C-alpha positions in Angstrom: 235.5 42.1 189.3 232.5 40.5 187.7 231.3 39.2 191.0 231.6 42.7 192.6 229.6 44.1 189.7 226.8 41.5 190.2 226.7 42.3 193.9 226.4 46.0 193.4 223.8 45.5 190.8 221.7 43.6 193.3 222.4 46.2 195.9 220.8 48.8 193.6 217.8 46.6 192.9 217.2 45.9 196.6 217.5 49.6 197.5 215.0 50.4 194.7 212.6 47.8 196.1 212.9 49.2 199.6 214.3 46.0 201.0 216.4 45.7 204.2 219.8 44.0 203.9 223.4 44.3 205.0 226.4 44.8 202.7 229.5 43.1 204.2 232.9 44.1 202.7 236.3 42.6 203.5 238.5 45.6 204.0 241.7 44.0 205.2 243.3 40.6 205.4 246.6 39.4 207.0 248.2 36.1 206.3 246.2 33.3 204.7 242.5 33.9 204.3 239.8 32.5 202.0 238.4 35.8 201.0 240.6 38.8 200.1 240.2 42.6 200.6 237.4 43.9 198.5 235.2 40.7 198.7 231.5 41.6 199.3 228.4 39.8 200.3 224.7 40.8 200.7 223.0 39.4 203.8 219.2 39.4 204.3 217.6 39.9 207.7 217.1 36.2 208.1 220.8 35.6 207.8 220.7 34.3 204.2 223.7 35.4 202.0 222.0 36.1 198.7 225.0 37.2 196.7 228.8 37.4 197.0 231.2 35.7 199.4 233.3 36.8 202.4 234.8 33.4 203.3 233.8 30.3 205.0 232.8 29.5 208.6 235.8 31.2 210.0 234.2 34.6 209.6 230.6 33.8 208.7 229.2 33.4 212.3 230.7 36.7 213.5 229.6 38.6 210.4 226.0 37.3 210.6 225.7 38.3 214.3 227.0 41.8 213.5 224.6 41.9 210.6 221.6 41.2 212.8 222.7 43.8 215.3 223.3 46.4 212.6 219.8 45.9 211.1 218.3 46.2 214.6 219.9 49.6 215.4 220.8 50.9 211.9 224.5 51.4 212.8 227.5 50.0 210.8 230.1 47.9 212.4 233.7 46.7 212.0 234.3 43.1 212.7 237.9 41.7 213.1 238.3 38.0 213.0 241.7 37.0 214.4 243.4 33.9 215.9 243.2 33.8 219.7 246.9 34.5 220.4 246.5 37.9 218.6 243.4 38.7 220.5 245.3 38.0 223.7 248.0 40.3 222.6 245.4 43.0 222.0 243.9 42.4 225.5 240.4 41.4 224.1 238.2 38.4 224.2 236.0 37.0 221.4 232.8 39.0 221.3 234.3 42.1 223.0 234.6 45.5 221.3 237.4 48.0 221.5 237.8 51.3 219.7 234.7 50.6 217.6 235.8 47.2 216.5 234.1 43.9 217.5 236.5 41.0 217.8 235.9 37.4 217.0 238.2 34.3 217.1 239.4 32.6 214.0 239.4 28.9 214.8 240.3 27.8 211.3 243.8 26.2 210.6 244.8 29.2 208.4 245.0 31.5 211.5 244.6 34.5 209.3 243.0 37.9 210.1 240.0 39.4 208.3 238.5 42.8 209.0 234.9 43.1 207.6 232.9 46.3 207.4 229.2 45.5 208.0 226.8 48.2 206.7 223.1 48.0 207.2 220.9 49.3 204.3 217.4 50.0 205.5 214.2 51.0 203.7 213.1 54.6 204.0 210.8 55.1 207.0 207.2 54.9 205.9 204.7 57.7 206.6 201.1 56.7 206.0 198.7 59.7 205.9 194.9 59.1 205.9 193.1 62.1 204.7 193.6 65.0 202.2 193.3 68.0 204.4 195.7 70.9 204.0 197.7 69.6 206.9 197.8 66.1 205.2 199.1 67.6 201.9 201.7 69.7 203.7 202.8 66.8 205.8 203.3 64.6 202.7 205.4 67.3 201.0 207.6 68.0 204.0 208.0 64.3 204.8 209.3 63.5 201.3 212.0 66.2 201.7 213.1 64.4 204.9 213.4 61.0 203.1 210.2 59.3 204.1 208.3 57.0 201.8 204.9 58.6 201.8 201.6 56.9 201.2 198.5 59.1 201.2 195.1 57.4 201.4 191.9 59.4 200.9 188.8 59.4 198.7 189.7 60.9 195.4 186.7 63.3 195.7 188.4 64.8 198.8 191.7 65.5 197.1 191.7 69.1 195.8 195.4 69.3 194.9 197.9 66.7 193.7 199.6 65.2 196.8 203.4 65.0 196.8 203.4 61.3 197.8 205.0 58.1 196.5 201.7 56.2 196.6 198.2 57.6 196.4 195.3 55.4 197.3 191.6 56.0 196.7 189.9 55.5 200.0 191.1 55.0 203.6 192.5 51.5 203.2 196.2 52.0 202.4 197.8 49.4 200.1 201.3 48.8 198.8 202.9 49.6 202.2 206.6 49.0 202.2 208.2 46.7 204.9 209.7 49.5 207.0 209.2 51.3 210.3 205.9 53.0 209.9 204.3 56.2 211.2 200.6 56.8 210.7 198.8 60.1 210.8 195.0 60.6 210.4 194.3 64.1 209.0 190.8 64.0 207.7 189.5 67.3 209.0 186.0 65.9 209.7 185.6 63.9 206.5 185.5 60.3 207.5 187.3 60.6 210.8 186.0 57.4 212.3 186.5 55.2 209.2 190.0 56.6 208.7 190.9 55.8 212.4 189.6 52.3 212.0 192.0 51.7 209.1 194.8 53.5 210.8 194.6 51.3 213.9 194.8 48.2 211.6 198.3 49.2 210.5 201.3 48.0 212.5 203.2 51.2 213.2 205.5 52.8 215.8 203.3 55.9 215.9 199.6 56.7 215.4 198.3 60.2 215.6 195.1 62.1 214.9 195.0 65.7 213.8 192.2 67.0 216.0 191.3 68.1 219.5 191.3 65.9 222.6 187.6 66.4 222.9 187.0 65.2 219.3 189.2 62.2 219.9 187.4 61.3 223.1 184.1 61.3 221.2 185.6 59.1 218.4 187.1 56.8 221.1 183.6 56.1 222.5 182.2 55.3 219.1 185.2 53.1 218.1 184.9 51.1 221.4 181.2 50.7 220.8 182.1 49.3 217.4 184.4 46.7 219.0 187.9 48.2 218.8 190.2 47.7 221.8 190.5 50.7 224.1 194.2 50.1 224.6 194.9 50.4 220.9 192.8 53.6 220.6 194.5 55.1 223.6 197.9 54.8 221.8 196.8 57.3 219.2 198.4 60.7 219.9 195.7 63.4 219.8 196.2 66.2 219.0 199.1 65.1 216.7 202.4 66.9 216.9 204.6 68.7 219.5 203.1 71.8 221.1 205.0 74.5 219.1 202.1 76.9 219.0 201.5 75.9 215.4 198.6 77.6 213.6 199.0 77.2 209.8 198.7 73.8 208.1 202.4 74.0 207.3 203.3 74.7 210.9 201.1 71.9 212.2 202.7 69.5 209.7 206.1 70.6 210.9 205.1 69.9 214.5 203.9 66.4 213.6 207.2 65.6 211.8 209.1 66.9 214.8 207.2 64.5 217.0 207.8 61.7 214.6 211.5 62.5 214.5 211.6 62.2 218.3 210.0 58.8 218.1 212.1 57.7 215.2 215.4 58.6 216.8 214.5 57.4 220.3 217.4 55.4 221.6 219.7 56.2 218.7 221.2 59.4 220.0 222.4 57.8 223.2 224.1 55.1 221.1 225.6 57.6 218.8 227.1 60.6 220.7 228.5 62.1 217.5 224.9 62.9 216.5 224.6 65.3 219.4 227.7 67.3 218.4 
């Protein structure tokens, strides 16, 4: 019981620190196995087991592979480690999946069966907003309600109302970014557009967008290229930001941007999870 408490304490700490990891839990055992039902382990993305224990090499390889896959797509998995004769009876081979369960062969002398639930725990997606325009402030507030970790970077002199953000940075150079999938939006409304775009393009992100017209972005593109930035990187910036919903107010524009980010964030996930469409 004490080991379980220590594992769950570390789970809480790693969640608070916005760290990615997998929580593996033994949910069923049959015959002789090293670990018993209820055993837990925390696995980092590099495959290191930092706390807990779910058995030796008989199950470790299959669980680590499932952990890597779970962190990659964000989906939990059930792994069943069984002796080969039982896999044959089930009509599956090691590495195959059936009815949502991935099967692996137990080559250990014990010949026991272990079912392990592999649950990825990922940091909140990161939304980095450069600028303090009304759209930027509305975007920060709406994004927090949707579970994003929000960083807002803008000169303090530009901020006319307290942003609803986890981190507020003075200037356009964001700091304290969490290690998560990032989405970057520049919403400066004419106050430091070029400088903000420079810093935005330096951030590794799945999505970059600029709140402004195509004509304005084209003019900024020429200046950024003249300053030495790569055209290919600039051309990945979506301008104007957001889906074309006919948005007019800052709140509506912010909503259209979050809708576009949601499309990017969920890309490839809905096909893999048909339940999400029901």
